DRENKERO-829861 format. One record per residue (C-alpha): z, y, x. Coordinates in steps of 0.25 Angstrom, whole numbers, plus 5000, padded with zeros to 4 digits. Example, Ala and Ser with C-alpha at 12.3 -4.5 7.8 and 13.67 -1.06 7.14 Angstrom:
2
503149825049502949965055
END
This chain:
272
497548485055498948545050499548495064498548575071498748695062500248695065500048675080499148805080500148875072501348835081500548875094500149005088501549035083502149005097501149085104501349205095502849195096502949155110503549285115504649275104504949135108505049175123506049285119506849195110506949085121507349195132508449245123509149115124509049105139510049155149509549245160509649135170508849045162507749145159507649165174507549015177506848965164505849065158505248955149505448925135506448815136507948865136508848775145510148845141510048925128511049045127511449155117511949245128510849335127511049355112512549365114512349475124511449555115512249545103513649565109513449655121513149785114513849875124512549925130511449885120511749865105510749765099511449785085511149935085509749915090509549815078510149905068509250025073507949935072508349885058508650025052507450085058506549975054507049975040506750125039505450105045504949995036505650045023505250185024503850155027503750065014504450185006503350275011502150185010502350124997502150244988501150294998500350164997500450174981499850314981498750274991498350154983498550204968498150344970497250354982498150454988498150455003497150335004496150415011496950485022498450445021498250295022497250295034498150395041499450305040498650175042498050235055499450265060499550115064498350135074499050255081499950215093501450245090501650305103500850425099501950465089503050445099503150585105503050665093503950575085505050585096504950735096505050745081506150645080506950725091506750855083507250795070508350715076507850575073507850525087508650395090508950375075508650255066508050345055507050405065506650275071506450225056505550345053504650315064504550165061504250215046503050285052502650155060502750075047501950165038500550125041500749975039501649995027500650095020499549995022500249875016500749955004499350005001498749865002499849804993499749914983498149904983498349764979499149794967498349804953498249944948498649884934500049874939500150024940499450044927500349954920501550034925500950164922500750114908502350094908502450244912502850204926502750314937502150294951503550284957503950174947502650094949502850104964504350054964504349954953502949894953502149924966503349894975503749764969502249714968501949744983503349694987502649594997501949705004503149795004503949685011502849655021502749805024504249815026504249685035503149735044503749875044505149825048504549735059503649855064504849945064505749845070504849825082504549965085504850005099504150135103504850225093506150155095506050175110505650325109506450375097507850305100508750305111510150245107510550255092509250205086508650105096507949995089508049855094506649855100507049965110508449915111507949775115507349835128508749885132509249735134508149705145508849775156510049705162511149775168510849715182509349735181508249645176507949605161508849525153507749435146508749355138509449465132508149545130507649425123508849415114508749555110507249535107507549415098508649485091507749615089506649525083507549455073507649555062506249575059505949425060507049395050506649505041505149445041505649305038506649345027505649435019504449345022504549275008504449405001503049435007502449324998502049324983501049404975501049554975500649574961500949444954501549484940501449634942500549664931501249654917500549564907
END
């Protein structure tokens, strides 16, 4: 029975990750082998595609694209948490905004992002935020707000109100309770929201394409620049190498912080 379970798991994992596997294998093939051998077996592995991406920065600088994505994703995920944590606390503990603000923000996830593209472009052009990391990070903050707010509301709703009452008996204010009690208790939810927010911001393509041109181009947009070869056609090996490099940061982040997602949210929080 265990063997069958593992077989099903392996087949499902292979099917779900098949595009990633194909991209990874293609990144280790030369252009000649890609044309002659499109299968999953690599006859002559090569690192030439990675070497070209990492060393030939005269035309397209992969390091700049990675840096732009990192800065914008950090702004988009951290600022969203900074805004939604106190908002969620007010919604749960006082009921402020529960009737109108919470549904309004949550429903933003149902609206296609392209609806905001033109007015945001005009707004950013007016205030001088086009093609800047800060501007891209602010847009990514808006993208992350609905999910982050819902996660913070759910996490705080699971906290016993006795925690707040005990803190108020010690004459702690709302800000102190939020910073020293609520935030540590819901740390798993905060970390989870940060990871999902970072990955969502990192993978954003539409606003990166519309709001950046040169100085703040993210890796999702910059990766498309490597598709066109100087002599025509698509450099599948080089493009695959860029995709793999661009997918590494969020993947590594998720693996590093995974252990912090476990544990009880309220264990030991109430003083005896």
